N, C-alpha and C positions, 0 to 999 in steps of 0.2 A: 796597887799592883806595882812591884818593884820596877825600876826602869830596866828595860832589856839591855844585856850587854851590847856595846858598840860593835859594829861589823868590823872585821879586821882591816886595818889601814891598807895593808898590801892588796886586799881584794878591792877596795874602794879606789886605789890608785890605778889598778889594772883596768878597771871599768872606765874611769876616767880617761886613760890614755886612748881608748878606742874612739874618743870623740876628738881626737886632736886635730882632724881635718875639718871639724864643724865650725861653725861661726864663733866669735867671741862670746857672744850671748848665750849660745847653746852650751859651750864649755863651760861657763860660769854657772848656768842654770844646773847642769848635770851635777858638777861638784857639790853645789849647795844642797840639792835634793838628797844625794848620797850621804852627805856628811851631817845635815842639820835637820832633815825630815824625821820625826819620831817613827814614822811608818816604815821607813827603811829598816832600821836597827830591829823593829818589832817583827816584821815579816821575814827577814833573813835569820833572826833567832829561831822563830817557829819553823821555818823550812829546814834549818840545820838539824833540828831535833826530829823531824818527822819524814822529811824528804818529800817533795811536792810531785814528783813524776812529771807527766805531761801536763804543762801549765797553759790555761787559756787566759791572757792578761787582756781584759775588756777596758778600753780607755788607756791603753798603754803609753801613749805620748811618744817621747823620744826613746822609750824602751830601756832606760838605765837600770830600773829594778828587775826586768827580765834578764838583762845581762849579768847583773850581779847574781842572780839565782843560778844561772847557767855555769858562769865561772866559778862560783863557789861550790859547785858540785851538788846543789840542792834541787835542781831541776834537770831531768833528762832532756826535755826540749820544751820550746815555747811557741805558742801562737798568739801573736799580739794583733788586737783589732782596735782601730782608731779612726775617728773621721777626719784627721788633719793629714792630708799627704805630705806635707813638707816635714812634719815631725816624724813620720814613718820612714822617708827617705833617709833621714838622719839615723835613725834606728837600724835601717838595713845596712847602712855604710858601717856603722860600729859594729854591727853583729856578724861581719864577715867571717865566714869559717866555722861559726857556731850553729847548733841545731835550733835555729830561730826562723820563723816565718812571720812577717809582718803585712798586713793587709788593710786597705781602707774599708771601713764598714760604718753603716749607720746603726749605732746601738739601739735606736728605736724599734728597728725590726729584724736585724741581722741574726741568723742562726748562731748559736754558740756550739763550737766544736766539741765533740766528745774528748774529755779529758780527765785527768785525775783531780786537778785543782783549778777552781775558777778564782781569778783575783778581780775584785771590784774596788779600786782605790780612788777615792773622791769622784765617783761617777754617779750614784744613784740621785743624790740631792740635785743635780743639775738637769735632771730629766723631768718631764711632767709625771704627776703622781701615777696615772695609769700606766705610763710607759715604765715606771720603776717596777711595778707589780709584775708587768709582763716580762721584764728582763730577768727578775728574780726567778720567774717560773721557767724561762728558758735555761738559765744558769743551774737550777736544780735538777732539770732534766738531763743536762750534759755531764755534771760533775759526778765521777764515781766515787770520790773519797771526800772532798771537802771544798767549801767555798769561803773565801777570806774577804772580807768587806772592811775598808776604812770608811766610816759613816759619820755623818753630821748629827750630833745628838741636839735635837731641838728642846729638850727637856732638861738642859743642864745649866739653867739659871744664868748668872752673868756671863759664863763663857758662851752659851748660846747667843746671847744679845751682842756680845763682842763680835763673835764669829759671823753673825748676820751682817753687821756693820762693815766687817772687812770685806766680805763677799760683794756687797753693794758698792763699796768703794773701788775694788778691783775692777768690777764690770763697767763701772763709770769711767775709770781710766783707760780701759780697753776699747770703750764704745761698744761694748759687747751684749747690751741687752739691759732689761729693766729689772728691778727688785723681785718683780713677780716670777722671774725665771728660777729662782732659788726655792726648792720645794723639799725641805728635809722632812722626811717622814718620821713619826715616833719609832723608836727602836722595836717596840712590840709588832708595828704594823710590818717590819722587814723581817722579824723573826718568824711571825705566824706562818706564812705560807712555807718557809724553810722547814720548819718543824712539821707541818702537814705532809711534806714531800719526804720525811724520813731522816732529817737531820737533828742532831742535838746542837743547840746554839747557845754559845757563852759570849759574853761582852766584857771587855776590859778596857780601861783608858788608854788612848794613845795620843796624849798631848804633851807629855814629858817635857816640862819647862816652858811651854807656850800657854797662852791664855785662850786657846781654841777649844771647841767642844768635841774634838774628834775621839772616836771610839773605835776599837778593832773587834769586829764580829767574826767569831770562828764558827762555821757550821760544818759538823762532821757528821757523816753517814752513820746510822745506827741499824740500817737494815741490810747489813752484809757488805 
């Protein structure tokens, strides 16, 4: 797959400016994610072509992708759900005046709001396997038009081995849990319930210059 075009620099700068009152770490993190994460360019390019309408961003973190969609005119409004109250406070501050609502939610059980587009970026593989399937079911019931997933592909050879090692190292540095907490499902296991729910699922690489096994899964409704 060709590398998606970079997001307009002016848009990324506008999003970054909204975090000017945040901590130095958050300002650096947001700039890095906006400019260096392949998912940012891929999702913004997709949204620019299709328009995402009302977006439910599950695991939205500090909200920088949601803000880029809104400020770029690719989303009408955003509902962001995440388990980290501190990150959500930063998202709310940055989103002042925009059509965005951010709320604390446990993605293991939280309902997914009715929406046009569900975003699941780097979320599924961090949940237990049964919880992943349950969340996919709730997302499929809520999304009127599409579900966009950035997934960890466990069947990607050396990339998967490298990605697994990076995840384990990151968790060790943060003191955030054991290797067993990383549960990337085979892509077919993710696509299966979405196809059964009336979505056409396509998969494309989303690693663009990195050694990681990330892919972008786009599920679009075929039943009207």
